[in-house]
N, C-alpha and C positions, 0 to 999 in steps of 0.2 A: 088258207094261211092263218096260224095261230097269230093272237095278239102279241105285241112285246112283252106285256106283263106274262102272258101265258107261257111264253117261251123262257122268261126269267124264272117263273115259278118251276117249271120243268128242269130247268138247268140247277136250280137250287135244290130240287128233290133228289137229282142224281149226284152232284158234286157238293152239296152244302153251300155255305157261304164263303168258300174258299177263294182262292185266287182266280180259278175259272170262272166263277160267277162273277166277280169282279171285272175280268177280260170282256166276257159276254155283254155285260151291262154297258162298259165303256165303248165297245163295238157297236152295238145296237144304238146306242145314243148317237154315235157318230153318224151312223147311216140315217136316222131319222133327221139329223140337221143337215145331212149333205146327200140328199136323195139322189143327185145326178153321179155319184160315185159308181165307177165301173170297174176299178182296179184296186186290189188290197194286197199287199205283200207284207211279208214278216216284219219288216222295217216300220211300215205303218202301225202296225198292232202293237209293236214295241213302244213306239211313241205315244200311243193312246192308252198304254198300261201304266198305272203308276209303278215306279221301280223297275219297269221292263226296258228302259234303254240300254242297260248294261249286259242284257241277255240273260240275266239271273232267272227270269221268268219263262223261258223258252218252252219248258216242258209243259207248263200250263197253258201256254198260248197255243201249243201245238194240239193238246187235248181239247181245247176250246175251238179251235179251228175244224178239227175232226168232227166234233159234235154238230156243228152249224153246218157242216156238208152233208150230213148224214140224211138218209131218206126220211127219218122221223120228223125232222124240222125243215130240212131243205132250204135254208137261209142263203147259203154259199154254195157257188159251184167251184170246181177247180179248173184252172187253165194252165197252159204252159207256154212258154216262149223261149226262143233261141236268140242269143246275141251274137251278131256278127263280129267281124274284125273291127269295126267301126262302133260298136256298142249299140247298134240299132237293134231293137227288139223285133222279132218276127213270131207271130202266134204259130203254134203246132198243135196238131191234134193229138190225142193220146196214142194213136196208132204210130203216128210220126215220131213221138218221144219214144215208144217202146222200141222201135226198130233202130232209132238212132243210138239208144243206150246200150241195146243188145249187139249191135254191129260196129258200134265205133265209127258210125258214119254220119256226116253233117247231111241232113235232109234238103238243105238250100243248094248245095253244091254237088252232092252224091259222092263225095271224096271222103276217103278214110280220114277220121279226126280223133287221135287218141285223147285229146283234151275236151272232148264234147261233153262230158259230165260237168265240166265247169262253165259251159255256155248254155246249158238248159236250166232254166229256172220256172218255179212253180209260183202261181199268184192265185188269188181268189177274186170272185165277182159276185155281187148280190145276185140272186136269182131273179127272174122276170116276176116271179109272184111276190117277192120282196119289194122290188121297185114299185110294183102297183100298189101294194099295201102301203108304202111309204107315200106314194102320190095322192092316194086317197086321203090318207091322214092328214096329209098338209093342206088339203083343200078346205076352203072354209065351208061351214055348214050351207047346204042348199045349192052348192057350186055343181055344175055340170062337168062330168070328166070327159 
């Protein structure tokens, strides 16, 4: 796992000091302050992004999230969930999502659901490596993990 500084340097090399760099910086800073975070959605990243609350920076946010999910840095992993009629979230595997969207079938009920695309949502979670890195970083010197 690269250090936060190394990740930001790589980000700057690829994207310059533009909005993607700023978004990555804000997100990594948030994760460092909130090491127990397990769920990141677009709305949270918008809130962390200066000027992002109105959706004006969604393209830059998506590019940033894609990079952070990539094999080169593997900071975030993608997850999926399905919201039922009571708006409760149910985690789905990638295969369940693929089948649900291809066949328009609700994986919870097995019934045809023409609105399934509106019920499936993507989210992001810090990888185990990032959580370990952040936990180690927040430990006082000499502390045993």
